[in-house]
N, C-alpha and C positions, 0 to 999 in steps of 0.2 A: 443459232448455227454454232457448230462446234469447231474448234481448231486442233489440227494435230501438229504442233510445233515439234521440232526437234531441238536439242538443247542449244545447238548452234546458231539457231533462228531467233534466240532470246536474247536481248541486249538490256543492259542497265539503262533505266529510264523509259523503257517500253512500259505502256500502260494500256489496261483493258477496263471496261466497265459495263454495267447494263443496269436498266431501271426496271422495277417491278411493282406491281400493285399487291399489297397484303390482303389478301380476300379473307372473308370469314370462313370459308370452307378449309383454307390452308392452315389457318390457326387451330381449328377443330381437329383436323388430320393429325397435326403436328403433336396437340395434347395426347390423343389417343395412341400415337405411334410412340411417344417419348415416355408416356405414362405421367407426364407432369401436368396434372389437372389442378393446379394451384387456382384457388378461386379468383385471384387477380388477373389471371388469363381467361378463365372460362365463365365467370359468373357475373353478369353485369349489374346485377343488383348489389353485390359485394363491391365490386371495382368503383362504383360511383362514390361509395362512401370513403375511398381513399383520396389521398393527395393528387392522385393522376385524374380522377373523376370519369374514368372510363377504363375497359378492359387494356391490359398492356400486353404486346406480343412478348412471346418468349424470346429472351436473349440469346438462345441457342437456335431459335428459327432464323434470326439473323446470322449466326454462325454456319447454319447449314447452306445459307445463301453464298457465304464466303466460299464453301466447299463447290458450289455449282461454278463461282467464277474462276476457282483453280482448275477445276477438273473438265471445264467446257471451253474455257476462254484463255486464259494465260496462268500457267504454261499450257494448258489444254488436255486433251485426252490422253496424252503420255504421262500425265503428271500423277504423283503419288504424294498426297498430303502428309507431312511428316509432323509438324507442328502447328498448331493454330492458337493465336494469342489475342484476345480482345478485352478492351477496357471500354465498358458501357458509358455513355456521358448524358444520354436522355432516352426516354421510352419511345418505342415506336407503337402506333396503335393500328387497330384495323382498318382499312381502306386508304392508309397512307401509300402514296407512292415514293419508293425509296430508290437510291442509286447505291450500287456496290461498286466500288472502283479499287484496282489493285495496280500498284506501280513497282516494276521490279528494281530493287535497291542494291543487290549484291548477287553475283555469280560465283560459284566454287566449280572451277574446272575439274579440280581433282576429284571432287565428291559428286559431281553432276548435280548441284544443289542450287536452287534458285531461292531467294528471299524477296517476298513483296511487301510493302507497305499497304494497309487496308484501311479505307475510309468507307464508312456507310453512312449517308446523309438523307435528310428528307428538306427538300427546297433550301439546301444550302447550310442548314443546321446538322452540325455532327452529331449523329446518334451512337457511333461506336467506331474506334479506330484500335489498329493492332498491326500484327505482322504474321506472316504465314512463311513456313518453310517447306518447299516442296522438292522432289527430286522428279527428274525427267527420265522416263525409261527409253530405253533404245528402240 
C-alpha cells in the first residue's frame, strides 16, 4: 500500500518500515538490470569459496529497497529522493527476510526536505544503516 503524504503530514520521529523476502529471482533480475554480475552475487560455486560461504545479495539491491520505502511509504508517492548514503555492516543472502526502516530525523520547512535515518536488519542484526534526504513535491 502506498502513501501520498503532504509535507505538513510528516513529523520528526515518524517512522515506517516493511519486511521483504529476498528471492533468488529478484537477485538474478537485479544482476541483469544493473549489469553487476560479479561472481560473488551470481555464481554459487565461486561464492562458497569466499568467507561468506554463499552468494551475497548486491548492496545496491538493498539501496533499491530504501528507494521503495521512501517512494511508497515515507514520505511516500510525492517524494523525490535527493541523496542516499548507506554503510554496509553485514551481508544479506538469498532467502533472507529483512526489514527496511526509516525514521524522520529532520525537516526543512524552507526547502521542503525531509531527512530519514535508515536501518536494514535481518532478525535484529543490522546489515546496513544510513541516511536519506528527500523532497516532498506539492
